[in-house]
C-alpha positions in Angstrom: 0.0 0.0 0.0 1.0 3.6 -0.7 -0.6 6.2 1.5 -0.3 10.0 1.8 -2.4 13.1 2.4 -4.3 15.5 0.2 -5.5 18.7 1.8 -4.5 17.2 5.1 -6.7 14.1 4.6 -5.4 10.6 4.6 -5.6 8.8 1.2 -4.6 5.5 -0.4 -2.6 6.3 -3.5 -2.6 4.2 -6.7 -0.5 5.9 -9.4 -1.9 9.3 -10.0 -5.2 8.6 -8.3 -6.1 8.6 -4.7 -8.9 7.2 -2.5 -10.1 9.3 0.4 -9.9 6.9 3.4 -12.6 8.4 5.6 -15.1 8.8 2.7 -14.6 5.4 1.2 -14.5 3.6 4.5 -17.8 5.1 5.4 -16.2 6.8 8.4 -14.7 3.6 9.8 -11.3 5.2 9.5 -10.5 8.9 10.1 -9.1 11.4 7.6 -6.5 12.2 10.3 -3.4 10.2 9.7 -2.4 9.8 13.4 -5.8 8.5 14.3 -6.0 5.9 11.5 -2.3 4.8 11.8 -3.1 3.9 15.5 -5.2 1.1 13.9 -2.7 0.2 11.2 -3.4 -3.5 10.9 -7.1 -2.9 10.5 -6.6 0.0 8.1 -4.1 -2.0 6.0 -6.5 -5.0 5.7 -9.3 -2.6 4.6 -7.1 -0.9 2.1 -6.1 -4.3 0.6 -9.8 -4.8 -0.4 -10.7 -1.2 -1.2 -12.1 -0.5 -4.7 -9.4 1.6 -6.2 -11.6 2.1 -9.3 -13.3 4.8 -7.2 -10.0 6.7 -6.7 -9.9 10.2 -8.0 -7.0 11.9 -10.0 -4.7 14.3 -8.3 -1.4 16.1 -9.2 1.8 15.5 -7.3 1.9 19.2 -6.2 -1.2 18.6 -4.2 0.3 16.0 -1.9 1.2 16.9 1.6 3.4 15.1 4.1 2.4 11.4 4.5 2.3 12.1 8.2 1.6 15.8 8.5 1.3 16.2 12.2 3.8 13.9 13.9 4.0 14.3 17.6 7.7 13.1 17.8 10.3 13.4 15.1 13.5 11.5 15.8 16.7 11.7 13.8 19.9 9.8 13.8 23.4 11.2 13.4 26.3 9.4 11.8 24.4 6.3 10.8 26.5 5.6 7.7 30.2 4.9 8.1 31.4 7.1 5.1 29.4 10.1 6.5 31.0 9.5 10.0 34.4 9.5 8.3 33.9 12.6 6.3 32.7 14.4 9.5 35.9 13.3 11.3 34.3 10.9 13.7 34.5 7.2 14.5 31.4 5.2 13.7 29.2 5.3 16.9 28.7 2.2 19.1 25.1 3.4 19.9 22.7 5.5 17.8 23.3 9.2 18.2 19.8 10.7 18.4 18.4 14.2 18.2 15.0 15.6 17.2 13.7 17.8 14.4 10.8 19.9 15.9 7.5 18.9 14.2 6.8 22.4 12.9 9.5 21.9 10.3 7.7 19.0 8.6 6.3 19.7 5.1 5.2 17.9 2.0 7.2 16.7 -0.9 7.2 19.7 -3.3 8.0 22.9 -1.5 9.7 26.3 -1.6 12.0 26.9 1.3 13.2 30.3 2.5 16.9 29.9 3.3 17.9 31.4 6.7 21.2 33.3 7.0 24.2 31.1 7.7 25.2 27.8 6.1 22.2 25.8 4.9 23.0 22.2 3.9 21.3 19.1 2.5 21.0 15.6 3.9 18.9 13.0 2.1 17.3 10.4 4.4 14.9 7.5 4.3 12.2 8.2 6.9 10.2 5.6 8.8 6.6 6.5 9.5 5.3 4.8 12.7 2.0 2.9 12.6 0.5 1.5 15.8 3.8 2.2 17.7 4.4 1.1 21.2 6.9 1.1 24.1 9.8 -1.3 24.6 9.2 -3.0 21.2 11.6 -6.0 20.7 13.7 -5.9 17.6 12.1 -9.0 16.2 8.7 -7.2 16.2 10.0 -3.7 15.3 9.1 -3.8 11.6 5.5 -4.4 12.7 5.5 -0.9 14.2 6.5 0.7 10.9 3.5 1.8 8.7 5.7 2.8 5.8 8.9 4.3 4.5 9.1 7.7 2.8 11.7 10.1 1.3 13.0 12.9 3.5 15.5 15.7 3.7 17.1 16.6 7.0 17.9 20.2 5.9 20.4 21.7 8.3 21.6 25.3 9.0 25.2 24.4 10.1 26.0 27.7 11.9 23.1 27.3 14.4 23.5 23.5 14.5 27.2 23.6 15.5 27.2 26.7 17.7 27.8 26.3 21.4 28.9 23.3 23.5 26.9 21.1 23.4 25.8 22.0 19.9 22.3 23.0 18.9 21.5 20.1 16.6 17.7 20.2 16.9 17.4 23.9 16.6 19.6 24.1 13.5 17.6 21.4 11.8 14.1 22.8 12.5 13.8 26.1 10.5 10.4 26.3 8.6 10.4 23.8 5.7 13.5 21.9 6.9 11.7 18.5 7.2 10.2 17.8 3.7 8.8 14.3 3.3 6.9 12.3 0.7 5.6 11.9 -1.9 3.9 9.0 -0.2 4.7 6.4 2.4 5.1 2.8 1.2 4.4 -0.2 3.4 7.4 -2.4 4.0 5.8 -5.4 2.4 5.9 -3.6 -1.0 9.7 -3.8 -1.2 11.7 -6.7 -2.5 14.1 -6.1 0.4 12.9 -3.5 2.9 16.4 -3.3 4.4 18.1 -2.5 1.1 16.7 0.6 -0.7 18.8 2.7 -3.0 18.6 6.5 -2.8 20.2 9.6 -4.3 20.0 13.3 -4.3 20.7 15.9 -6.9 21.5 19.6 -6.5 20.8 20.9 -10.0 22.4 18.4 -12.4 25.0 17.2 -9.9 24.4 14.1 -7.9 25.6 15.1 -4.4 24.6 12.0 -2.4 23.8 8.4 -3.0 23.7 5.1 -1.0 21.7 2.1 0.1 19.9 1.6 3.4 21.7 -1.8 3.8 24.8 0.4 4.6 23.2 1.7 7.8 25.1 1.1 11.0 21.8 0.8 12.8 19.0 -0.5 10.6 15.4 0.6 10.8 14.3 -2.3 13.1 17.2 -1.7 15.4 16.4 2.0 15.6 12.7 1.3 16.4 13.7 -1.1 19.2 16.3 1.2 20.7 14.2 4.4 20.6 11.1 2.7 21.9 13.1 1.3 24.8 13.1 4.8 26.1 10.3 6.8 24.4 7.0 5.2 23.5 6.5 5.6 19.7 3.2 7.2 18.8 1.2 6.7 15.6 2.5 9.0 12.9 5.9 9.6 14.5 8.8 10.0 12.2 12.3 8.5 12.3 14.9 10.2 10.0 17.3 7.3 9.7 20.5 9.1 8.8 22.4 10.4 5.8 25.3 9.1 3.7 28.5 10.9 2.7 28.3 14.0 0.4 26.9 16.8 2.5 27.9 20.3 1.7 29.7 21.4 4.8 32.3 18.5 4.5 33.3 19.4 0.9 36.6 21.2 0.1 35.7 24.0 -0.1 32.3 23.8 1.8 29.2 24.1 -0.5 25.9 25.4 0.9 22.5 25.9 -0.6 21.8 29.0 -2.5 18.6 30.9 -3.6 17.3 29.6 -6.9 18.7 26.1 -6.5 16.6 22.9 -6.8 17.2 19.9 -4.6 15.8 16.6 -5.8 15.8 13.5 -3.6 14.8 10.0 -4.7 14.4 6.6 -3.1 13.8 3.5 -5.1 10.2 2.2 -4.9 8.9 5.4 -3.2 9.5 8.4 -5.5 11.0 11.8 -5.2 10.7 15.1 -3.4 11.8 18.5 -4.7 12.8 21.7 -2.8 13.3 25.0 -4.5 15.2 27.6 -2.4 14.8 31.3 -2.2 
């Protein structure tokens, strides 16, 4: 199943057509993503039998974030060894977690106002939590994931790295700094849910690429470790980390500029696009 939102309402997506969940379930499931994802097993079973012939056309520009109002947004630093190396660190023994504040989350096709400083890019595969839970064992962790989507952990490095300790969460939460989409795809749709290819382009230049099989801490491990401390709630997001190729580790450093277009793609999911001004 591929799901997303249109005008803030949860939809099941089939190509360029979408089925409004609340309308076509006769009110059994809510238009609110968090409410319906809390009953993900039942929702998924209903969607498998839904009549997609009744789906209505839409344009990709109309799509919002697959989970537009997450209550918690977790993010993982240095989860790919090449990125840890380019940043001058040893690969971590435990996940290094921070948060992006939920107000930064947006949909897949956006215009982002660049703040002063050193704005940078970080493509990430993002896990959307379904039913969630507390102290989820790793062997059941994938059951807590409703879907995977494309994300950018946009980062203003001057704010992020100021002070000791640094202001990671603040520097990564300017308006529009958490674009996600275009849809979330349930893990069963992938040939190998632990090995997705992804890449990101700034203009014509491919600036990042990788595969999720290269993660130090895979998705199920992250779900288990995070939920051991924080109960995961329906609609929560986990930004799972970025590979090598970010702008501030180039020689010389390269930062986002007004007028540039950033395109981020994940195999089997789709792409998101951010224009900067």
